[in-house]
C-alpha positions as CSV (number, residue, x, y, z in Angstrom):
1,M,116.6,103.1,84.7
2,T,114.6,101.2,82.0
3,R,113.7,104.3,79.8
4,L,117.7,105.2,79.7
5,A,118.5,101.6,78.8
6,W,115.8,101.8,75.9
7,W,117.0,105.3,74.8
8,M,120.6,103.9,74.6
9,R,119.3,100.9,72.5
10,I,117.4,102.9,70.2
11,V,120.2,105.5,69.6
12,G,122.7,102.7,69.5
13,V,121.0,101.0,66.7
14,F,120.5,104.3,64.9
15,Y,124.0,105.1,65.1
16,L,124.9,101.6,63.7
17,L,122.4,102.4,61.0
18,Q,124.3,105.6,60.1
19,F,127.5,103.5,59.9
20,V,125.9,101.3,57.4
21,M,124.8,104.3,55.3
22,N,127.9,106.3,55.6
23,A,130.8,103.5,55.2
24,F,129.0,101.2,52.8
25,V,125.9,102.7,51.2
26,R,127.5,106.1,51.1
27,A,124.3,108.0,51.4
28,P,125.5,111.2,52.4
29,I,127.7,111.5,49.4
30,R,124.8,110.9,47.1
31,V,122.4,113.1,48.7
32,M,124.7,115.7,49.7
33,V,127.1,115.9,46.7
34,S,126.6,113.6,43.8
35,T,127.2,110.2,42.7
36,D,129.8,111.7,40.1
37,V,132.2,111.9,43.2
38,L,131.9,108.2,43.5
39,A,132.8,107.7,40.1
40,R,135.7,110.3,40.4
41,A,137.1,108.7,43.5
42,S,136.8,105.1,41.6
43,A,138.8,106.6,39.0
44,G,141.5,108.0,41.3
45,D,140.6,111.5,41.9
46,A,142.4,112.3,44.9
47,T,140.0,114.9,46.3
48,A,137.0,112.6,45.7
49,R,138.9,109.8,47.4
50,F,139.5,112.0,50.3
51,L,135.7,112.8,50.7
52,V,134.6,109.2,50.4
53,D,137.5,108.2,52.8
54,T,136.4,111.1,55.3
55,W,132.8,109.6,55.3
56,V,134.0,106.2,55.8
57,T,136.0,107.4,58.5
58,F,133.1,109.2,60.2
59,G,131.0,105.9,59.6
60,L,133.5,103.9,61.8
61,E,133.2,106.5,64.7
62,V,129.5,106.5,64.6
63,G,129.5,102.6,64.5
64,V,132.0,102.5,67.4
65,I,129.7,104.9,69.4
66,G,126.5,102.9,68.4
67,A,128.1,99.5,69.6
68,A,129.3,101.2,73.0
69,L,125.8,102.4,73.6
70,L,124.4,98.9,72.9
71,I,126.9,97.3,75.1
72,A,126.6,100.0,78.1
73,S,122.5,99.7,77.9
74,R,123.0,96.6,80.0
75,M,124.3,98.7,82.8
76,P,122.8,102.2,82.1
77,E,123.2,103.3,85.7
78,R,126.8,103.1,85.2
79,A,126.8,104.8,81.8
80,R,125.7,108.3,82.1
81,A,129.1,109.6,81.1
82,L,128.6,107.8,77.6
83,V,125.0,109.2,77.6
84,W,126.1,112.8,78.1
85,T,128.9,112.2,75.5
86,V,126.6,111.3,72.9
87,I,124.3,114.3,73.9
88,G,127.2,116.6,73.3
89,I,128.2,115.1,70.1
90,D,124.7,115.2,68.9
91,L,124.8,119.1,69.7
92,V,128.1,119.9,68.5
93,R,128.9,117.6,65.8
94,G,125.3,117.3,65.0
95,I,123.4,120.6,65.3
96,V,126.3,122.9,65.2
97,A,127.8,121.3,62.1
98,D,124.7,121.2,60.5
99,I,124.3,124.9,61.2
100,Y,127.8,125.6,60.0
101,M,127.1,123.7,56.6
102,I,123.8,125.7,56.1
103,L,125.7,128.8,56.4
104,R,128.2,127.5,54.0
105,G,125.5,127.1,51.3
106,Q,124.9,123.2,51.5
107,H,121.3,121.7,50.8
108,L,118.9,122.9,53.4
109,A,116.3,120.3,53.5
110,P,118.4,117.3,54.6
111,L,120.3,119.5,57.1
112,L,117.0,120.8,58.7
113,I,115.8,117.0,59.1
114,W,119.2,116.1,60.6
115,I,118.6,119.2,63.1
116,G,115.5,117.7,64.1
117,V,116.9,114.4,64.4
118,H,119.8,115.7,66.7
119,S,117.1,117.6,68.8
120,V,114.9,114.6,69.4
121,I,118.0,112.6,70.6
122,I,119.2,115.3,72.8
123,V,116.0,116.4,74.4
124,S,114.9,112.5,75.0
125,G,118.4,111.7,76.2
126,V,118.6,114.5,78.7
127,F,114.9,113.4,79.8
128,C,115.9,109.7,80.3
129,V,119.0,110.8,82.2
130,R,117.4,113.2,84.5
131,T,114.3,110.9,85.0
132,A,116.7,108.0,86.0
133,R,118.5,110.0,88.3
134,S,115.4,111.3,90.1
135,V,114.1,107.7,90.2
136,E,117.4,106.6,91.9
137,S,117.2,109.5,94.5
138,A,113.5,108.6,95.4
139,T,114.6,105.1,95.6
140,A,117.6,106.0,98.0
141,T,115.6,108.2,100.5
142,H,113.1,105.3,101.1
């Protein structure tokens, strides 16, 4: 169960870092759009404010998931549903959303990097859950 706990801690910290980058630094807007949007939002442009508010809201969501992973990492054997949920989030809100944005003409390089990050989280998460399950099965039979 140690691998699963460490996976939850690492991914949890990573999600909390994303929270800071989305909600406070506003890095996705700076990289994917422009700082002009931030200036327009400050000036009261409704569309620009909506974009900023959406990224802050997304940051809050990611922050809650990260905190949940860190808290649940103390009892990883009881948190498999959370791990599978995070894997699903990284698949759908991660890879599928990134592919959608690529098809819509967004900047390719950052999205390909994110697809790689999501893939690492998914593959390592599945490995850790399955390893934990097989260790428990082996322990239960002895």
